[in-house]
C-alpha positions in Angstrom: -6.0 31.4 5.0 -8.3 28.5 4.9 -8.6 29.0 1.0 -4.7 28.8 0.8 -4.6 25.5 2.3 -7.5 24.0 0.1 -5.8 25.4 -2.8 -2.5 23.8 -2.0 -4.2 20.5 -1.0 -5.8 20.4 -4.4 -2.6 21.3 -6.2 -0.8 18.5 -4.5 -3.4 15.9 -5.5 -3.4 17.2 -9.0 0.5 17.0 -9.1 0.2 13.5 -7.6 -2.5 12.3 -10.1 -0.5 13.6 -13.0 2.8 12.2 -12.0 1.3 8.9 -11.5 -0.6 9.0 -14.9 2.7 10.1 -16.5 4.7 7.2 -14.9 1.9 4.6 -16.1 2.0 5.8 -19.6 5.7 5.7 -19.9 5.7 2.1 -18.5 2.9 0.8 -20.6 3.6 2.5 -24.0 6.0 -0.4 -25.0 3.6 -2.9 -24.3 0.9 -1.2 -26.0 2.9 -0.5 -29.1 4.1 -4.4 -29.2 0.4 -5.4 -28.9 -0.6 -3.0 -31.5 2.2 -4.3 -34.0 1.4 -8.0 -33.2 -2.4 -7.2 -33.9 -1.5 -5.4 -37.2 0.6 -8.5 -38.5 -2.2 -10.7 -37.7 -4.7 -8.6 -39.5 -2.6 -9.0 -42.5 -2.2 -12.6 -42.3 -6.0 -12.8 -41.9 -6.8 -10.7 -45.1 -3.9 -12.2 -47.0 -3.6 -15.7 -46.1 -1.3 -16.8 -48.9 1.3 -14.1 -48.2 4.2 -14.8 -45.8 6.3 -11.6 -46.1 4.9 -8.1 -46.0 6.3 -4.8 -47.1 4.7 -1.3 -46.6 4.5 1.1 -49.3 3.0 4.6 -49.6 0.7 4.9 -52.8 -1.3 8.1 -53.2 -1.0 9.0 -49.7 -2.3 5.7 -48.3 -0.2 2.8 -46.7 -0.6 -0.3 -48.6 0.9 -3.6 -47.3 2.2 -5.7 -50.3 2.2 -9.3 -49.7 4.6 -12.0 -51.2 5.0 -15.6 -50.8 8.1 -17.9 -49.9 9.3 -17.6 -53.4 9.3 -13.9 -53.2 6.3 -13.5 -55.7 3.7 -11.0 -55.5 0.5 -12.3 -54.0 -1.5 -9.2 -53.4 -2.0 -6.2 -51.2 -3.9 -5.0 -48.2 -5.0 -1.5 -47.2 -7.4 0.2 -45.0 -10.5 1.8 -46.5 -13.1 3.8 -44.7 -16.5 3.8 -46.2 -19.1 5.9 -44.6 -21.5 4.1 -42.3 -24.5 5.6 -40.9 -22.9 7.3 -37.9 -19.2 7.3 -38.7 -16.6 6.0 -41.3 -16.0 2.0 -40.8 -12.3 1.5 -40.8 -11.9 -1.7 -42.9 -8.8 -3.6 -43.7 -9.1 -5.3 -47.1 -6.8 -7.9 -48.8 -6.8 -8.1 -52.7 -5.2 -10.9 -54.7 -3.2 -9.9 -57.9 -6.3 -10.7 -60.2 -8.5 -8.3 -58.0 -10.3 -10.9 -55.8 -10.9 -9.7 -52.3 -9.1 -12.4 -49.9 -10.3 -11.1 -46.6 -12.1 -8.2 -44.8 -11.7 -7.2 -41.1 -13.7 -4.3 -39.7 -11.1 -2.6 -37.4 -13.1 0.3 -36.1 -17.0 1.0 -36.4 -19.4 3.0 -34.3 -22.8 1.7 -35.6 -26.2 0.8 -34.1 -26.0 -2.3 -32.0 -28.0 -5.1 -33.6 -28.2 -3.5 -36.9 -25.3 -1.8 -38.1 -23.0 -4.0 -36.2 -24.2 -7.0 -38.3 -21.5 -5.9 -40.9 -18.8 -7.4 -38.6 -20.5 -10.9 -38.6 -19.1 -13.6 -41.1 -22.2 -14.1 -43.0 -22.3 -10.4 -44.2 -18.4 -10.5 -45.1 -18.8 -13.6 -47.2 -20.8 -11.6 -49.8 -17.7 -9.6 -50.5 -15.1 -12.6 -50.5 
């Protein structure tokens, strides 16, 4: 009889925890999506500073953001590339002008050795590509 009480008690704790987690996820999802979209827009503006309008296109299975200026002229494009790092791929958003010049780099996700591989995210390292 004692094991049934303990099992029911644990089941209630699990039910309450799962319900709380589901409600919290449901309430925070719109805020997280809004913040993610804003961060995406900011990253595009950093890697393509001359562009004011962005349109997404799918090219060869990759999403490419095409940038245009106020006069609706093609300025360049931005995409995510994932070169292999020491431990994992390094997700990097890169902006490229129409003449092929790299205009900006943002490392979005990286799992590298602190103090060594993480130096790739420092401005002095990124300048060699721009």
